[in-house]
C-alpha positions as CSV (number, residue, x, y, z in Angstrom):
1,M,177.2,-44.9,237.6
2,N,174.4,-44.9,235.4
3,R,171.7,-46.2,238.5
4,V,172.8,-42.9,240.1
5,I,172.3,-40.7,237.2
6,L,168.9,-43.1,236.3
7,Y,167.7,-42.3,240.3
8,K,168.4,-38.4,239.9
9,L,166.5,-38.4,236.6
10,V,163.1,-39.9,238.4
11,I,163.7,-37.5,241.3
12,L,164.3,-34.6,239.0
13,F,160.9,-36.0,237.0
14,I,158.8,-36.1,239.9
15,L,160.0,-33.0,240.9
16,L,158.6,-31.5,238.0
17,L,155.4,-33.3,238.7
18,A,154.7,-32.0,241.7
19,I,156.2,-28.2,240.5
20,K,153.9,-27.8,237.7
21,P,150.5,-27.9,239.5
22,L,151.8,-25.1,242.3
23,N,152.6,-23.5,239.5
24,A,149.5,-24.0,238.1
25,K,147.4,-22.4,240.5
26,N,150.0,-19.2,240.0
27,I,149.1,-18.5,236.3
28,D,147.0,-15.6,235.6
29,Q,143.6,-17.1,235.2
30,P,140.3,-14.7,234.8
31,I,137.3,-15.5,236.8
32,V,133.8,-14.2,236.4
33,I,132.5,-12.0,239.2
34,T,128.7,-10.9,239.7
35,F,126.8,-9.1,243.0
36,E,123.9,-9.3,244.2
37,G,121.8,-7.4,246.0
38,N,123.7,-4.0,245.8
39,K,121.4,-0.6,246.0
40,I,122.9,2.4,246.7
41,I,126.1,1.5,245.4
42,S,126.6,0.1,241.6
43,T,127.8,-2.9,240.2
44,D,129.7,-0.1,237.8
45,E,131.6,1.4,241.3
46,L,132.4,-2.3,242.7
47,E,134.4,-3.1,239.2
48,K,136.4,-0.5,238.9
49,L,137.5,-0.7,242.8
50,I,139.0,-4.5,242.3
51,G,139.7,-3.4,238.2
52,A,137.8,-5.7,237.0
53,K,137.6,-6.3,233.1
54,R,134.8,-6.5,230.7
55,P,135.1,-7.0,226.9
56,S,134.9,-4.0,224.9
57,T,131.9,-2.8,223.3
58,Y,133.2,-3.6,219.5
59,I,134.0,-7.0,220.8
60,F,130.2,-8.0,220.4
61,W,130.6,-12.0,220.0
62,K,132.3,-12.2,223.5
63,E,129.7,-12.2,226.8
64,D,129.0,-8.8,228.5
65,V,130.5,-9.9,231.9
66,A,132.9,-8.9,234.5
67,T,136.0,-11.1,235.0
68,I,139.4,-10.5,238.0
69,N,142.5,-12.3,238.4
70,E,141.6,-15.5,240.0
71,L,144.0,-14.8,242.5
72,Y,142.5,-11.9,244.2
73,I,139.9,-13.6,245.7
74,K,141.4,-13.9,249.1
75,K,141.4,-10.6,249.4
76,L,138.0,-9.3,248.2
77,D,135.9,-10.1,251.0
78,E,138.9,-7.9,253.1
79,I,138.1,-5.3,250.2
80,F,134.4,-4.6,250.1
81,S,134.2,-4.6,253.5
82,F,136.9,-1.8,254.1
83,F,135.0,0.3,250.8
84,Y,131.4,-0.4,252.4
85,R,132.5,1.1,255.5
86,Q,134.5,4.4,253.8
87,E,131.3,5.3,252.2
88,G,129.2,4.7,255.6
89,F,127.7,1.1,255.8
90,Y,129.2,-0.1,259.1
91,D,126.9,-3.1,259.6
92,A,127.1,-4.4,255.7
93,N,126.9,-7.7,255.2
94,I,128.9,-9.3,252.5
95,T,129.0,-13.1,251.6
96,H,130.3,-15.3,248.8
97,Y,130.0,-18.0,246.6
98,V,132.3,-19.8,243.8
99,D,130.9,-22.3,241.6
100,N,131.6,-23.5,237.8
101,K,130.6,-20.2,236.5
102,G,132.5,-18.1,238.6
103,I,132.8,-16.1,242.6
104,H,129.4,-14.5,243.7
105,F,128.8,-11.9,246.2
106,K,125.9,-11.5,248.0
107,I,125.2,-8.1,249.2
108,E,123.8,-6.6,252.2
109,E,124.4,-2.7,252.5
110,R,121.8,-2.6,255.5
111,E,121.3,1.1,257.4
112,F,124.2,3.5,256.6
113,I,125.5,6.2,258.4
114,K,123.7,10.0,258.2
115,I,125.2,13.4,259.5
116,D,123.1,14.1,261.8
117,S,124.6,18.1,262.2
118,V,127.6,20.0,260.8
119,T,129.2,22.9,262.8
120,V,131.1,25.2,261.4
121,E,132.9,27.9,263.3
122,S,135.0,30.0,261.2
123,D,136.4,33.4,260.7
124,F,137.0,33.2,256.9
125,H,133.9,32.2,254.4
126,I,134.4,28.3,253.4
127,T,130.7,27.3,253.5
128,E,131.4,26.6,249.2
129,V,134.0,23.7,250.0
130,I,132.3,21.9,252.6
131,Y,131.2,19.1,251.2
132,L,129.2,17.6,254.2
133,K,125.6,18.1,254.1
134,E,122.8,17.5,257.1
135,G,120.7,14.4,256.3
136,Q,123.3,12.5,253.8
137,R,125.2,9.4,254.1
138,F,128.0,10.2,255.7
139,R,131.3,9.0,253.5
140,S,135.1,9.0,254.5
141,K,136.3,10.4,251.0
142,D,134.0,13.7,251.4
143,F,135.0,14.5,255.1
144,G,139.0,14.4,253.7
145,R,138.0,16.5,250.4
146,T,136.4,18.8,252.6
147,K,139.6,19.4,254.7
148,S,141.8,19.4,251.8
149,S,139.7,21.7,250.0
150,I,139.2,24.2,253.3
151,N,143.0,24.2,252.9
152,K,143.7,24.8,249.5
153,L,141.1,27.7,249.8
154,L,143.0,29.4,252.6
155,L,146.4,29.3,250.3
156,D,144.5,30.3,247.4
157,N,143.7,33.4,249.1
158,G,147.3,33.2,250.6
159,L,146.7,32.6,253.9
160,C,149.0,29.8,255.7
161,R,149.7,28.9,259.3
162,N,146.1,28.3,259.9
163,K,144.3,26.8,262.9
164,L,141.9,24.0,261.4
165,D,140.2,21.2,263.5
166,T,137.8,18.9,261.6
167,K,136.9,15.9,263.6
168,A,133.3,13.6,263.0
169,Y,131.6,12.1,266.1
170,V,129.9,8.9,264.9
171,D,127.1,7.2,267.4
172,L,127.2,3.4,265.6
173,E,123.5,2.8,267.4
174,K,121.8,5.5,266.3
175,K,124.1,5.6,262.9
176,L,124.6,8.9,263.3
177,V,127.6,11.1,262.9
178,K,128.0,15.0,263.9
179,I,130.9,17.0,262.2
180,T,132.0,20.0,263.3
181,I,135.1,22.3,261.8
182,K,136.6,24.9,263.6
183,L,139.3,27.3,261.7
184,K,141.1,30.1,262.3
185,K,143.0,31.7,259.8
186,G,146.3,33.0,259.7
187,K,148.1,35.8,258.6
188,L,149.3,36.9,254.9
189,C,152.1,34.8,253.5
190,H,154.5,36.1,250.8
191,F,156.7,34.4,248.2
192,G,160.3,34.3,249.8
193,R,163.9,34.1,247.8
194,V,164.2,31.6,245.1
195,T,166.8,29.3,245.1
196,I,167.8,27.1,241.7
197,D,169.5,24.1,241.7
198,G,170.7,22.1,238.6
199,S,172.9,21.8,235.8
200,P,175.3,24.9,235.3
201,S,174.6,25.3,231.8
202,M,170.6,26.0,232.1
203,D,171.2,29.7,233.5
204,K,169.1,30.7,236.2
205,E,167.4,33.7,234.8
206,L,165.9,31.9,232.2
207,I,164.5,29.7,235.1
208,L,163.4,32.9,237.1
209,S,161.7,34.3,233.4
210,R,159.6,31.6,233.7
211,L,158.2,31.9,237.2
212,H,154.7,33.6,237.5
213,F,155.7,35.2,240.8
214,E,157.9,37.5,242.4
215,E,159.8,37.4,246.0
216,G,157.7,39.4,248.0
217,E,154.3,38.8,246.5
218,V,151.2,37.5,248.4
219,F,151.9,33.5,247.8
220,D,149.3,32.2,245.3
221,L,149.2,28.3,244.3
222,Y,147.5,29.5,241.3
223,K,150.6,31.2,240.8
224,I,153.2,27.8,241.6
225,K,151.3,25.8,239.1
226,E,151.3,28.4,235.9
227,S,154.8,28.5,236.8
228,Y,155.5,24.8,236.4
229,E,153.8,25.0,233.3
230,S,155.8,27.9,231.6
231,L,158.8,25.9,233.0
232,Y,157.5,22.4,231.3
233,A,156.5,24.2,228.4
234,L,160.3,24.8,227.5
235,E,160.6,20.5,226.7
236,S,163.9,21.1,228.7
237,F,163.5,18.8,231.7
238,D,163.6,15.4,232.6
239,H,163.2,16.4,236.2
240,L,161.5,19.4,237.8
241,R,160.4,20.1,241.1
242,M,159.2,23.4,243.1
243,V,159.7,22.9,247.1
244,Y,157.7,25.0,249.4
245,D,156.6,24.6,253.0
246,T,153.7,27.2,254.8
247,K,153.5,25.8,257.8
248,F,156.8,27.2,260.1
249,N,156.5,31.2,258.8
250,N,154.9,33.5,256.6
251,I,157.5,34.2,254.6
252,I,157.7,31.2,251.7
253,P,161.5,30.4,250.2
254,I,160.8,28.3,247.1
255,D,163.4,26.0,246.3
256,I,163.6,24.5,242.3
257,H,165.1,21.4,241.6
258,F,165.9,20.2,237.9
259,K,167.7,18.0,235.7
260,E,168.1,18.6,231.8
261,I,166.6,16.5,229.3
262,Q,169.1,13.6,227.8
263,K,167.2,12.4,224.8
264,N,166.3,15.8,223.2
265,K,166.2,14.4,219.8
266,T,162.9,13.5,218.5
267,S,160.9,12.6,215.3
268,R,157.8,11.6,214.3
269,V,155.8,10.4,211.0
270,G,152.4,11.0,210.8
271,L,149.6,9.4,207.9
272,G,146.7,10.9,208.3
273,Y,143.7,11.8,206.4
274,A,142.0,15.5,206.8
275,T,138.4,16.8,205.9
276,D,139.8,19.1,203.8
277,L,143.4,18.0,202.4
278,N,142.2,13.8,201.9
279,F,145.3,11.6,202.6
280,Q,148.6,13.8,203.8
281,A,151.5,12.4,205.5
282,S,153.5,14.1,207.7
283,Y,156.7,14.2,209.1
284,H,157.8,16.5,212.5
285,W,161.8,16.9,213.7
286,E,162.6,18.5,216.7
287,Y,165.8,19.2,219.0
288,R,164.8,20.4,222.6
289,N,167.4,22.4,224.6
290,F,169.7,22.9,221.5
291,Y,172.6,23.9,222.7
292,G,171.2,24.6,225.8
293,E,169.3,27.5,227.4
294,G,166.0,25.9,226.7
295,R,166.3,26.9,222.6
296,K,164.0,24.7,220.3
297,L,165.1,23.9,216.3
298,L,162.1,21.9,214.6
299,F,161.5,21.2,211.2
300,D,157.8,20.3,210.1
301,L,156.7,18.8,206.4
302,L,152.9,18.0,205.2
303,F,152.5,16.2,201.9
304,S,148.7,16.1,200.6
305,E,147.3,16.1,197.3
306,K,145.9,19.6,198.0
307,Q,148.8,21.1,200.3
308,K,152.2,20.6,200.6
309,H,154.1,22.8,203.7
310,I,157.7,22.7,205.0
311,E,159.0,25.2,207.5
312,N,162.0,25.3,210.0
313,N,161.1,27.0,213.5
314,F,163.9,28.6,215.3
315,F,162.9,29.4,219.6
316,N,165.3,31.2,221.7
317,P,163.5,32.0,225.0
318,A,164.7,35.1,227.8
319,V,167.1,36.6,224.9
320,L,166.4,40.4,226.5
321,D,165.1,41.6,229.5
322,L,162.8,44.9,228.8
323,W,161.8,46.4,232.2
324,G,161.5,43.4,234.1
325,Y,159.9,41.5,231.4
326,H,161.7,38.6,229.3
327,I,161.3,38.4,225.9
328,D,161.9,35.4,223.9
329,F,162.6,35.1,220.4
330,Q,161.2,32.9,217.4
331,N,162.1,32.7,213.7
332,S,159.8,30.9,211.3
333,V,161.0,30.6,207.8
334,G,158.8,28.0,205.3
335,Y,157.3,27.4,201.6
336,K,154.2,26.2,200.6
337,E,151.5,25.7,197.6
338,E,148.0,25.0,198.2
339,Q,145.5,24.0,195.2
340,E,142.3,22.9,194.7
341,I,141.7,24.7,198.0
342,H,140.3,28.0,196.3
343,N,139.8,29.1,192.8
344,F,143.3,29.7,192.5
345,D,146.4,27.4,193.2
346,E,149.2,29.6,195.3
347,K,152.6,29.2,196.1
348,V,154.4,31.2,199.1
349,A,157.9,31.8,200.4
350,Y,157.7,33.5,203.8
351,D,160.0,34.4,207.2
352,K,158.9,35.7,210.0
353,L,161.0,37.2,213.4
354,Y,158.8,37.3,216.3
355,L,159.4,38.9,219.7
356,Q,157.3,38.0,222.2
357,H,156.1,37.7,226.6
358,R,153.5,35.3,228.0
359,D,152.7,35.6,231.6
360,D,150.0,33.5,233.2
361,K,147.0,35.6,231.5
362,W,148.6,37.1,228.5
363,L,150.4,36.7,225.6
364,H,152.0,39.4,224.0
365,S,154.0,39.3,220.5
366,V,155.2,41.5,217.6
367,G,157.2,40.9,214.7
368,V,157.7,41.2,210.9
369,G,157.4,39.0,208.4
370,V,157.8,38.9,204.3
371,E,155.6,37.0,202.4
372,N,156.4,36.6,198.3
373,I,153.2,35.3,197.3
374,E,152.7,33.8,193.7
375,I,148.6,33.3,192.7
376,S,147.7,31.1,189.6
377,N,146.7,33.7,186.8
378,D,147.5,36.6,188.6
379,K,150.7,38.7,188.9
380,D,153.1,38.5,191.8
381,F,153.6,39.6,195.6
382,F,156.0,40.6,197.9
383,I,155.1,41.8,201.2
384,I,156.9,43.4,204.1
385,Y,154.9,43.3,207.4
386,P,155.1,44.2,210.8
387,F,152.1,42.6,213.3
388,M,150.9,42.0,216.5
389,H,149.3,39.5,218.2
390,L,147.4,39.7,221.9
391,I,146.0,36.8,224.0
392,Y,144.3,37.3,227.3
393,D,143.2,33.5,228.7
394,L,141.2,33.1,231.8
395,R,140.1,29.5,231.0
396,D,140.4,27.0,233.3
397,S,142.1,24.6,230.6
398,K,143.8,24.7,227.5
399,I,142.9,21.3,226.7
400,N,139.3,21.1,227.4
401,P,137.7,24.2,229.4
402,K,134.9,24.1,231.4
403,K,134.8,27.8,232.1
404,G,136.1,31.0,231.8
405,I,137.1,33.8,228.8
406,Y,139.4,33.7,226.1
407,F,140.5,37.0,223.7
408,A,142.7,37.2,221.0
409,H,144.1,40.4,218.7
410,K,145.5,39.7,215.6
411,M,146.4,43.2,213.4
412,E,148.9,43.5,210.6
413,L,150.3,46.5,208.5
414,G,151.7,46.1,204.8
415,L,154.3,48.6,204.3
416,P,154.7,51.1,201.3
417,Y,158.3,50.0,200.7
418,S,157.5,50.5,196.8
419,P,155.4,52.4,194.1
420,D,153.7,48.6,193.5
421,S,153.6,47.4,196.9
422,T,150.1,47.2,198.9
423,T,149.5,48.8,202.0
424,Y,146.7,47.9,203.7
425,L,145.7,47.2,207.6
426,K,144.2,43.9,208.5
427,Y,142.9,42.7,212.3
428,L,140.8,40.0,213.3
429,E,139.1,39.8,217.2
430,E,138.2,36.6,218.4
431,L,136.4,36.1,222.1
432,R,135.4,33.0,224.0
433,L,133.0,32.7,226.4
434,I,132.5,29.3,227.9
435,Y,130.4,28.4,231.2
436,S,129.3,24.9,231.9
437,I,126.2,23.5,234.6
438,S,126.5,20.3,236.4
439,N,127.7,17.9,232.8
440,L,126.6,20.7,230.4
441,T,129.3,22.4,228.8
442,F,127.8,25.6,226.6
443,S,130.5,27.8,224.7
444,A,130.3,30.6,222.3
445,V,132.7,31.7,219.7
446,G,133.0,34.8,217.8
447,R,135.1,36.0,215.5
448,V,134.9,39.8,213.8
449,G,137.6,40.8,210.9
450,A,138.0,43.6,208.6
451,I,140.5,44.7,206.1
452,N,141.3,48.3,204.6
453,V,143.4,48.4,201.7
454,Y,145.3,52.0,201.0
455,N,147.4,51.3,197.8
456,N,147.5,48.9,195.1
457,R,145.2,45.2,194.8
458,L,145.9,42.7,198.0
459,P,146.4,39.2,197.6
460,E,142.9,37.1,197.2
461,S,144.9,34.8,199.9
462,K,145.2,37.6,202.5
463,K,141.6,38.1,202.4
464,F,138.7,36.5,204.2
465,F,137.1,32.9,203.8
466,A,134.9,31.0,206.2
467,G,134.5,27.1,206.5
468,G,135.7,24.0,208.1
469,A,136.1,22.8,211.7
470,F,137.2,26.1,213.7
471,S,134.5,28.4,211.3
472,N,131.6,26.5,209.5
473,R,130.6,23.4,209.5
474,A,128.6,22.8,207.2
475,Y,131.5,23.9,204.9
476,G,135.2,22.5,204.3
477,Y,137.5,24.7,204.7
478,D,137.9,28.1,203.7
479,K,134.6,27.1,201.2
480,I,132.9,30.2,201.9
481,G,133.5,33.5,199.7
482,I,131.4,36.7,199.7
483,S,128.2,35.5,200.7
484,T,125.5,36.1,198.3
485,S,122.6,34.9,200.2
486,S,121.6,32.3,203.4
487,D,122.9,29.3,201.4
488,E,125.2,30.2,198.5
489,N,128.3,32.6,198.1
490,S,131.2,33.5,195.7
491,D,134.5,32.0,195.4
492,L,136.3,35.5,195.8
493,G,137.3,36.6,199.5
494,G,136.1,39.0,201.2
495,S,137.4,41.9,203.3
496,S,135.1,41.7,206.3
497,L,134.4,38.8,208.5
498,A,131.8,37.8,210.9
499,N,131.5,34.2,212.7
500,L,129.5,32.7,215.6
501,S,129.7,29.2,217.1
502,L,127.2,28.1,219.7
503,E,127.8,25.1,221.4
504,V,126.6,22.7,224.3
505,N,128.4,19.3,224.8
506,F,127.4,16.8,227.3
507,P,128.2,13.3,228.3
508,I,126.1,10.3,227.4
509,Y,128.8,7.3,228.3
510,K,131.4,7.8,230.0
511,D,134.4,9.9,228.1
512,V,132.1,10.4,225.2
513,Y,130.0,12.7,224.8
514,M,127.6,14.4,222.4
515,G,127.9,17.9,221.0
516,V,125.1,20.1,219.4
517,F,125.8,23.4,217.6
518,T,125.1,26.1,215.2
519,D,127.3,28.1,213.2
520,S,126.5,31.8,211.2
521,S,129.1,33.1,208.9
522,M,129.3,36.2,207.2
523,I,131.9,37.2,204.5
524,S,131.5,40.8,202.8
525,R,133.3,42.7,200.5
526,T,132.8,46.4,202.6
527,Q,135.7,47.3,204.3
528,S,133.9,48.0,207.3
529,F,134.3,46.4,211.1
530,W,130.6,46.3,211.9
531,N,129.3,46.1,208.5
532,F,127.0,43.2,208.6
533,D,124.5,44.2,205.4
534,E,125.0,40.6,203.5
535,D,123.5,37.5,203.9
536,I,124.4,35.6,206.7
537,I,124.8,31.8,206.4
538,H,123.8,29.7,208.8
539,S,124.3,25.6,209.9
540,V,123.4,23.0,212.4
541,G,124.5,20.0,213.4
542,L,126.1,17.2,215.8
543,G,129.3,15.6,216.8
544,I,130.6,13.3,219.0
545,R,133.3,13.7,221.5
546,Y,135.4,11.1,223.1
547,M,137.7,12.6,225.7
548,T,141.3,11.7,225.7
549,P,144.7,12.8,227.7
550,I,145.7,15.4,224.6
551,G,142.3,16.9,224.5
552,P,138.6,15.2,222.7
553,F,138.8,13.8,218.6
554,K,135.8,15.1,217.6
555,I,133.8,14.2,214.5
556,D,131.5,16.9,213.5
557,F,128.6,16.6,211.1
558,G,127.3,19.8,210.4
559,M,124.2,20.9,207.7
560,N,123.3,24.6,205.9
561,T,119.6,25.5,207.6
562,Q,119.0,26.2,204.2
563,N,120.0,23.6,202.3
564,Y,120.5,20.5,203.8
565,S,122.0,18.9,200.7
566,Q,125.3,21.3,201.5
567,N,126.8,19.5,204.5
568,G,129.9,18.4,205.6
569,L,131.8,16.2,208.0
570,H,135.0,17.1,209.9
571,F,137.5,15.5,212.2
572,Q,139.8,17.2,214.4
573,I,141.6,16.6,217.9
574,G,141.5,19.2,220.3
575,Q,138.8,21.6,221.4
576,S,137.8,25.0,219.4
577,F,137.2,26.9,222.6
């Protein structure tokens, strides 16, 4: 019996010895990879194609070489050969050898296939989306991109059931290709009936209120995209899909399928540093789809050395339908304290009620605000004011726009509810212009505002100040009061404001961009909208931007053009235009 057990142990030991080297060959092992001879296709492109990794720039003690998983070696010849054919190099010769330093590829790109001619027969203007030019290298992705862009352009103009025929005739001996594109546009297509399939607890009217199209309108892909964004902004869905087909009919029905969110309570805690508030801690709690129907309940807490802020928000979408416009309701109630930001300390308790309507370009918002303001070394103020907020947004992206226009109008009116109440009219206009040429993005942001006080005094915190990451970047947040010269200002807020920021951004390395900017600010005591009699404070500066999925992370350094010792450093996430 003992002998049988011994035999089994010996056999098991032998199997383990045999399995060990087998497993060793399957263990993920990085191996250095190098390229030689490639001239037109860059090494960066080849490394990116196969997912090769290099040490991060801050790990300076490691050698800057590309590595791949050793298991991928057998597939690399096939991958590179196919890639070069897609890039127009049908006769490329790719070889490799392996030594104790890694795997080394020698590439002879040879002559590529050149586009000899591009013949277009079309009854619709499509030149702007043809990415195939005579004399250029023929690349399969440009051919596919051209076809998909033509189809998208047609749909953008409401045209479907189009007849598009694209062909590439390749002559391998002459290394030439002839491209033919034939298009016969279809008829205008229209949105058809909308059907909604999802949870019965979610009112269909709520879904319809977020759509930027109606049955019978000309079909538009942009309106589909905006509808997706509006629905997802409710944050009430785990799954959402719009199904449509443009191939068979000029009337295109839309089928919407969704699944309500399951994990609807979230919270987060943050610690950070803000240029103007120093170290700060924050807490956010959110209840999405609160008792259904897309409602939201939010709670925010901010604590820093200079500011304390607590706020509760309740949002209820589509509570009213007025003349076909769905109206949302929102209530914000809170309390905040500020100290050492201005020449006064402040405590404010407030409540704001909103009614708003949003479509693909416009936001209309009206409401009533109530504020109880306590200012150090001054009397207390109790203000009731109706307000209006309009936004017209034609930017191509809200996170990191490259072109477009943005306009905003804000206005509030202090009501004379008693002989001691402050009666005033305050308004602020903002215009943003963004335009890109190649990799350069130019932006201009202008703000003008004025306050007219009709009865009693206005609290200092309601007046205009400038300075900060979204204003004049040579100064801290709200550190510019009434300007007394080109490099000096008082601590008092003004009754009129003018601010202009000009900026250009350009890439310097992968997702890292540089910005060059100038900011000009004027705060005046005069109650006039177009008063520019006061001295203007100018600043210039440089910034670094690192692009992330939620917007650029920005570091800006600005300084006064008349006094370089007056400067400011600002950190922020998101574009200011």
